[in-house]
N, C-alpha and C positions, 0 to 999 in steps of 0.2 A: 271102365270103372273109374272113378277119380282117384287120383294116387292117394289122397288121404284115407280112402277106405279099404286100400290094397293090403294084403298081409305083409309083412314085413320080408319075407322070403321071395315073394313075387315083385316086390318094390326093388329090391337088391338085383334080381335078375333084369327088370326094366333098366336100372342104372347101368349094369353091365353092356346091355344093348346099345346104349346111346354112347358109352365110351367107345365101343367097337365101331359104331357109325361114324364118331368123329375121326378116328384113326383113318377109316376107309376115305372119309372126305379130304383130310389132309393129304393123303398119299394122291389122290385124284388131282388135288390142286397143284402138288409138287410137279406131277407129270405135266400137266398143262402148261405150268410155268416153264419147265425144261423145254418142251417143244418151241414155245414163243421166244425164248432166248436162242434157240438153234435158227431160228428164222430171223433172228437180229432185232427183235422187238425190244425196245428199251426198257429198262428199269423204271424209268419214269411214266411210260404208257402202262406198264403192269400195274405200278403203284396207284395210279390215277383211276384205273378200272376197279381196284379193290378198295379205294377211298383212303389210302396210306401214301406216305412219303415214297420217293423212289428207294431212299435209305431202308426204310421200313421193308419194303419188297424184298429187296436185296438180303436183307438180313434173314427174312423169313425163308426166302427160297433159293439163295445165292449160294 
């Protein structure tokens, strides 16, 4: 069903699910970044992979 047609309570549940999914993705990305750093992969390489600067990668995951 299109979101525009969903009842409000159902749409709020959908929104909550998206938020939870986002949190799980953030945790998974942090875990992978931690492993890469343990392997001495540079912040520049991590940033390049994500399409951001090394400083932005460090700020997010460092």
